[in-house]
C-alpha positions, 0 to 999 in steps of 0.5 A: 669781615672787619674788626671794630675796636671797643675803647674805654669810654670817657665816663666824666669830665675829670675821669681819666681811667677806670678799673675793669671789674668783670668781663661778661664776654670771652673770646669766641662769644657772640655779642649784639649791638648795645649788649653789655661786654664788661663792667667798669668802676670809676670813683664810686660808681659801677657802669656797664660798657655796651658793645658798639658792634654786632659780631664775635669777640675776637680779642680781649686786651685787659684782665679784670682789676686792670686800671685802663686809661680812657680812650684805650682799646680794651676789646676787639669785635669781629663785626662780620663773624656773628655765629662763626666759631672763634678760638676758645681761649681768651687772648690777653695781649696786655704786656704791662705789669698788672696793676694793684687791683685797687679802684681809683678815686676819681677826684677832680685833678688839682693843677700843680706846678711842675717844680718840686713840691713841698710836703704840704703840697696839694697834689692829688695821688690816686690810691693805686699810686699811693699803694705802690709807693707804700709797698715800695718804700717810696717816701712822700718827698720822693713821690712829690718829686716824680714828674707826672705825665698824667692830666695836669701833671698827675703822677700815674701808675706808669710814672711810679712804676718807672721810678721804682724800676729806675731806683732798683736798677741804680740808674736814679738816686732817690731825691731825699735822705734815707731818713725820710719816712716812707708813705704810710697808707691805711691798710683799708686801701690795700688789696687783699692779695697784698695786705699783711694782717697786723694781728694774728687772730688765730684761735680768736672768736672773731669773724674776718670780713674783707672790705669791699671795693667801695668801702676801701675807697670810702676809707681812703677818701676819709683818711685823705680828707682828714690829712688834707684839711684842718677840720673845724666843726661849728654847731647850732640849732633851728626851730623847724616847726613851720617846716614840719607842719607845712610838710605834714599838711602839703605832702599828699597834695604835693604828691597828687599835683607833682607825682613826687613825694616831698621829703625834708631834704629838698627843703634843706637844700633850698635853705643851703643854696640861699645861704651860699648866695649870701656867703659864696666863699663857702662854695669854693676849693683850694688849689695851692695858694689860690682859692677857687670860688665856684660860680655854680652851686652844685649840692652833693647829698649823701645817700645810703646804699643797701650795702650800708655804704654811702655815695654822694650824688650831686644836684647840679645848678641847684640855685636854678631849681625851685622846690619842685625841681629840687624834689624831683632831682633828689628823688631821682638821684636817691632812687638811682643810688639805691638801684645802682643806676647812677652814672659816673657824672652824677657824683662829679662836680659837687661844690658843697655837701649836705648829709642827713645824719638824722635819718639814722636817728643821730641828733648831730654829727661831725662830718668829714669834708668831701674833698676838694670842697671846703665845707659839709653840713650835717642835719640831725634828727628832728625832735620835739622839745620844750622851748622858751618863745618870746611873744608880745605878752612875754616869754612862754614855754611851747613844744617845738620841733627842733633840729641840730645842725653842724658844719665842718669846714676847712680852716685853711680857707674858712675862718670861724666867723665865716663858718659860724655866720654861714651856719647861722644863716642856714638855720635862719633860712629854715626858721623863716620858712613860710608855713602858708607857702603855696604848693 
């Protein structure tokens, strides 16, 4: 008989930790090879962790809601003890303080210098760290002066807890004046067990619904994006009559030939990719005072889940795919999103995001940037409207399929001229679509 260690798996290039959502097994349970042992959460994706050995669960090292670094042993399996009775009680040997059960938003870590950061620095802090800082009254200036032991200097849960313990014991002096305001984090990101309602609803005719894990992460991501990037939104419209007519004519032939249903989304993505090639500065991120221009064009597409939440799977290297390839990828990712089958890597590495607010009937929207990107495009619903067309015989009024487009961009990096030029080029790409394009 031998003990086999099951470790927290590496679920993506930038993911350094994961939250344990649910144990499917307890100490003493038999487990087969590749049978699910537990569920974990990274970023917005839930994943199942299978057993790497057959036997009996001998030891469970963490509890549900614990945040565990990748590569850490989380459970031990007695590989030679299938069918052998084991102790009935689960053994939890983790002695570290239980972390606040808030899932970590796994964004690509930003490389930062180890020197003291200013209040305007671009350090990334997980919701877990921010919630601990908020509950302990640690100001942002203090937080930015805490040496981080995580990936590329990131402040981890252990770092902030050690700092708080040292400060309470009097062995460390806070590096900022007491007049500094403590970090303010939205109550939406705080766990229900720690959150204190700001309003007494006693006797009111209301229904109180606690945010689920994903909604808390979305709320934190949106607040953090608005706090990070000065948002500017530009608008334009495009005549997509050629696209609508071509799709109506081609969709049955396309499905018969390629076994895939074609929607407007891959056509929009194709236009975005072509525009990015002409304006590559849209496809970047900001690291301190350095602009990181991405050579890969990875397009995120916002997809609605049955719960009403949104997730952004990413089409990697979209510039290398033709319309069929984009269609296949869009359909696969959308289907996996609806069925909760996305892998953590499916939502990582995006360089630009497209959201189709027209799916829900909106004419236009002002989308929030998906950090650490610097721009996001929203396309509205397609409506028939009378438009003035210029012809060789003079102006005429015709019924056309029109669509509004709106581009939100980070004004630290993208000026109005670049934002408007890129947006106009996307509209031009859509209007130049060949209505006689071969399928």
